[in-house]
Structure formats: C-alpha cells, structure tokens
C-alpha distance (Angstrom), angle and dihedral (degrees) to the residues before:
residue distance angle dihedral
M1 . . .
A2 3.81 . .
S3 3.76 127.4 .
P4 3.81 120.5 -132.7
N5 3.81 91.8 -92.1
G6 3.82 93.1 53.3
L7 3.81 99.0 -101.9
R8 3.78 117.4 135.2
R9 3.78 113.3 -108.4
R10 3.81 92.7 -106.4
E11 3.79 92.6 51.8
F12 3.82 90.9 44.4
L13 3.81 91.5 54.6
F14 3.80 92.4 46.8
A15 3.82 90.8 50.8
G16 3.78 89.5 54.7
F17 3.81 95.5 53.1
P18 3.83 106.9 38.5
F19 3.81 95.3 157.8
F20 3.82 91.2 51.1
W21 3.73 98.7 52.8
R22 3.79 108.4 28.7
N23 3.78 126.4 75.6
T24 3.80 130.2 166.4
G25 3.79 126.1 -167.5
R26 3.78 142.2 146.3
A27 3.77 133.8 -110.5
R28 3.79 133.7 -172.6
L29 3.79 109.8 -144.5
A30 3.80 125.3 173.5
G31 3.78 88.1 -12.3
I32 3.84 92.0 -55.2
D33 3.81 125.0 115.1
F34 3.79 118.0 -131.4
L35 3.78 134.7 -173.6
V36 3.81 107.4 -135.1
R37 3.80 117.8 -153.2
R38 3.81 116.1 -171.5
T39 3.78 119.2 -172.0
G40 3.79 123.8 -174.6
Q41 3.79 122.2 -41.9
G42 3.79 125.6 -43.5
G43 3.81 116.4 -20.1
R44 3.77 130.6 132.2
R45 3.82 131.2 -45.6
Y46 3.79 119.1 -113.0
L47 3.81 131.2 -169.0
L48 3.78 138.9 -165.4
I49 3.80 106.9 -177.5
H50 3.80 104.7 167.1
G51 3.80 116.0 70.5
D52 3.79 96.9 -155.6
E53 3.85 93.3 58.8
S54 3.77 94.2 94.5
T55 3.78 98.1 163.5
A56 3.81 91.7 56.1
R57 3.81 89.1 48.1
R58 3.83 92.0 55.4
V59 3.82 91.7 45.0
L60 3.81 92.2 51.9
L61 3.80 96.6 44.8
D62 3.79 90.6 49.7
H63 3.77 91.0 47.3
M64 3.78 93.3 52.8
K65 3.80 91.2 58.6
T66 3.82 90.5 77.6
R67 3.84 106.2 15.9
P68 3.79 126.7 81.7
G69 3.77 115.6 -126.4
V70 3.78 145.1 78.7
A71 3.81 122.9 -79.5
H72 3.79 127.3 -168.7
L73 3.82 114.9 -160.9
V74 3.80 120.7 -176.7
I75 3.83 113.0 -119.4
N76 3.79 100.0 -133.3
E77 3.78 141.3 91.3
T78 3.78 100.9 -140.2
R79 3.78 134.5 65.5
T80 3.79 92.6 -114.4
V81 3.77 129.9 53.1
A82 3.80 130.7 -144.4
F83 3.79 110.9 -100.3
E84 3.82 129.7 170.3
G85 3.81 91.3 -20.7
G86 3.78 93.3 -50.0
K87 3.81 140.4 65.9
L88 3.79 132.7 -78.2
D89 3.77 133.6 -178.2
P90 3.82 100.7 -132.1
N91 3.79 92.2 -146.8
R92 3.80 89.7 62.1
L93 3.79 98.8 57.6
F94 3.81 98.8 81.5
S95 3.81 93.3 94.7
R96 3.77 131.7 30.9
A97 3.81 92.0 -127.2
G98 3.79 93.8 51.0
A99 3.81 92.7 44.9
E100 3.78 91.3 50.2
R101 3.80 93.8 53.4
N102 3.82 90.9 47.0
L103 3.80 94.8 47.1
R104 3.81 91.9 48.2
R105 3.80 91.1 51.4
L106 3.78 96.9 45.8
N107 3.85 96.6 39.8
P108 3.80 107.0 37.2
S109 3.81 92.6 163.5
W110 3.79 94.4 59.6
T111 3.79 118.0 115.5
Q112 3.77 121.3 -130.0
P113 3.85 93.0 -106.8
G114 3.80 89.0 52.1
L115 3.76 91.9 49.7
D116 3.78 92.6 47.9
R117 3.79 90.8 49.7
A118 3.83 90.8 54.0
L119 3.78 93.0 46.7
D120 3.79 92.5 48.3
R121 3.79 90.4 51.7
L122 3.83 90.2 51.8
D123 3.80 90.1 50.1
R124 3.81 89.5 53.3
E125 3.82 96.3 45.1
R126 3.80 102.2 34.8
P127 3.83 94.3 82.9
K128 3.81 92.2 58.4
L129 3.80 90.9 48.9
L130 3.81 91.3 51.2
R131 3.79 92.8 47.8
A132 3.82 87.8 55.2
I133 3.80 100.9 46.7
L134 3.79 105.0 30.4
P135 3.81 120.4 89.8
A136 3.78 127.9 -125.1
R137 3.79 115.8 -80.5
G138 3.80 109.8 -67.2
A139 3.81 93.6 10.8
L140 3.82 125.4 113.4
L141 3.78 134.3 -102.2
V142 3.80 115.7 -159.7
A143 3.84 120.3 -163.6
L144 3.78 123.0 -169.7
H145 3.82 121.6 -151.8
N146 3.81 137.5 172.7
N147 3.77 126.3 -151.4
A148 3.78 127.4 -149.4
R149 3.79 105.1 147.3
G150 3.79 101.7 75.8
Y151 3.82 93.4 -83.6
S152 3.83 114.7 142.6
M153 3.79 141.2 152.4
Q154 3.80 87.6 -81.6
D155 3.79 86.9 75.2
E156 3.81 90.5 55.6
I157 3.78 102.3 40.3
P158 3.85 95.6 80.9
I159 3.84 91.6 58.1
S160 3.83 95.8 39.3
D161 3.82 124.5 106.3
R162 3.83 94.1 -147.7
T163 3.81 137.2 0.6
A164 3.80 136.0 -157.3
L165 3.81 105.6 -165.2
N166 3.78 96.7 -170.6
E167 3.83 92.7 153.5
P168 3.81 105.3 28.4
Q169 3.82 90.0 164.6
R170 3.84 88.3 64.6
P171 3.84 104.1 54.7
H172 3.83 93.3 160.0
E173 3.80 92.7 62.1
F174 3.80 113.6 68.3
M175 3.80 144.6 121.7
L176 3.79 123.3 -125.6
A177 3.81 116.3 -156.3
T178 3.79 131.5 -173.2
S179 3.83 96.3 -163.4
P180 3.83 117.8 77.1
A181 3.83 89.6 -150.5
D182 3.80 91.9 53.2
F183 3.85 89.9 46.4
E184 3.81 90.5 54.5
R185 3.78 92.8 53.8
L186 3.77 95.7 43.7
A187 3.81 93.3 44.8
N188 3.78 89.6 63.7
G189 3.80 90.2 66.2
P190 3.80 133.3 75.4
H191 3.80 98.9 -91.8
N192 3.80 134.6 87.8
V193 3.80 111.7 -99.6
L194 3.82 132.2 -173.4
L195 3.80 128.2 -167.8
Q196 3.80 119.5 -146.6
S197 3.80 107.0 171.8
R198 3.81 92.5 138.7
P199 3.82 106.4 25.5
T200 3.79 115.9 -168.8
G201 3.81 131.4 -146.1
D202 3.81 129.6 41.9
D203 3.79 119.7 -16.4
D204 3.82 103.2 -108.7
G205 3.82 94.0 -169.2
S206 3.80 94.1 -112.2
L207 3.78 123.6 148.6
S208 3.81 91.8 -120.2
R209 3.81 90.2 59.4
L210 3.80 91.6 50.6
A211 3.79 91.4 47.3
A212 3.79 92.7 50.9
R213 3.79 92.0 46.8
E214 3.79 93.4 49.5
G215 3.81 98.0 40.4
I216 3.80 94.0 -113.2
R217 3.82 118.9 157.0
Y218 3.81 103.9 -117.6
V219 3.78 133.9 164.1
N220 3.79 125.0 -174.2
I221 3.82 114.2 -159.1
E222 3.78 107.3 -155.8
A223 3.83 125.3 -169.1
G224 3.75 138.8 154.5
I225 3.80 121.9 -90.5
G226 3.81 107.6 -87.6
E227 3.83 94.9 22.7
Q228 3.80 93.1 113.6
A229 3.81 96.6 144.3
R230 3.78 91.7 48.6
Q231 3.78 94.3 48.2
S232 3.80 91.6 46.0
A233 3.80 90.4 52.5
M234 3.76 91.1 49.8
L235 3.77 91.1 52.0
E236 3.77 92.8 48.0
F237 3.82 89.6 49.7
L238 3.79 89.4 53.0
E239 3.79 91.7 50.9
R240 3.83 91.0 51.9
S241 3.80 94.0 44.7
L242 3.80 106.8 43.6
P243 3.79 130.3 62.1
C-alpha cells in the first residue's frame, strides 16, 4: 500500500516515528570499531568494511533511513585499520590464511612471533565478529564497496561461476552474489552481476569467500568512488528483486 507521497506503507510508518525505529550505537569487533545502525525490526544485514569508501558509506546511511535492518559501518577513513601495532585490511581477516598473507604484505618488519600473536587473536575474536554481522540462516547480507584503484569486474570474471554482463561498458559497477538463486533474479535486471558460489584460487580472506564456502546469501554492490546515484539505484534494485 502506498502513501500519498509514493512511499510504501512500511516506509511511511517508519518516517512518522523516527525515535521508535532508529537506533545508533558502536561496537568493537576483532579490534575494529564499527558504527551500528539498527532500523525497525528484522530486515537484512548490511556492511561497509573499508573506511575510505565514502560513497558507499553515504549510500548505506541514506538507505538505512527508510529500510529495516542492521548495518555495521567501520569507523575509519582509510582502507586499512590499526591492528596489533601494524596494519590490516579488514576484508582479509575472514580466514587465517588470508589474514596471514595480508599481514605479511602490510607489515614486512613483523617477526614470526608477532605475526602468530596477531593471527591467534583474530582466530579468537573472529567468531564474535561473524555473529554480529552475519544474517539469520537463509537471510541476506549486503556489502557495499567502492573502487578507485583500477579494480573492476574483469578481475573477478575468471574466478566466477556465471556472469551477466548487462552493462559491459561499465565494468566498475557490478554485483557479486554467492547464491545461484539470487544471481538468477539479479541477472534479469539492468546491472552487471557475477556469481561466485565456488570461487577458485587461493583463499584471500575476504567475506565473499567465507560466504560462498558456508552457503551464506551474500551480495556485494560495487561502484566507483563518486557514483552515489548509480550505487543507490543498484541497492534499490536489489531490494525490489530479492526476498
């Protein structure tokens, strides 16, 4: 049911009771600080894990004004976070092997005992982080990312199971899904979509790898820095298309 201004009934009711449905807090998970935005009851899970992806941050914060769900947004302004006196890409901590490669690359002066100490800490604290950010069984986790370093869907196509190149002229704007059913629905739309339910190659420690391995419904919405309208449209299309 739509209200006179075109909002769906649920969004109209939320807009009328902002103090009832919206809550913002903070959480420290695996040594990383997150802003936690809760809207309404139930809903999806959302994640912004790289602090320098400012367009994705704006898109997600705007989105959570009218959508039920829980969003975790890293509190940081750089791609890496401080960890055990060094640096860590937070989207490489979701496996020990991926975290080890990332920590070695970013902290070449670390000793082996120092590296082992950091990896052991991640092993201890990773379960709490996952409990916070992952959705209920069968529900959806949506991550938002921006690219500004030459990265595009061309980097992901070789390790993807299926592709729907609906906008081949826009390789920096694409969605990456881990569920074949979600891929089918998204592929019918106007955007580029990749399926990675069985990614090949080395485990890089990314959340998409973990989601595929564990059978978690996950979609990453990727867009270039500054492409706020495009990324917002992609997110709205996802909301309309997926249960």
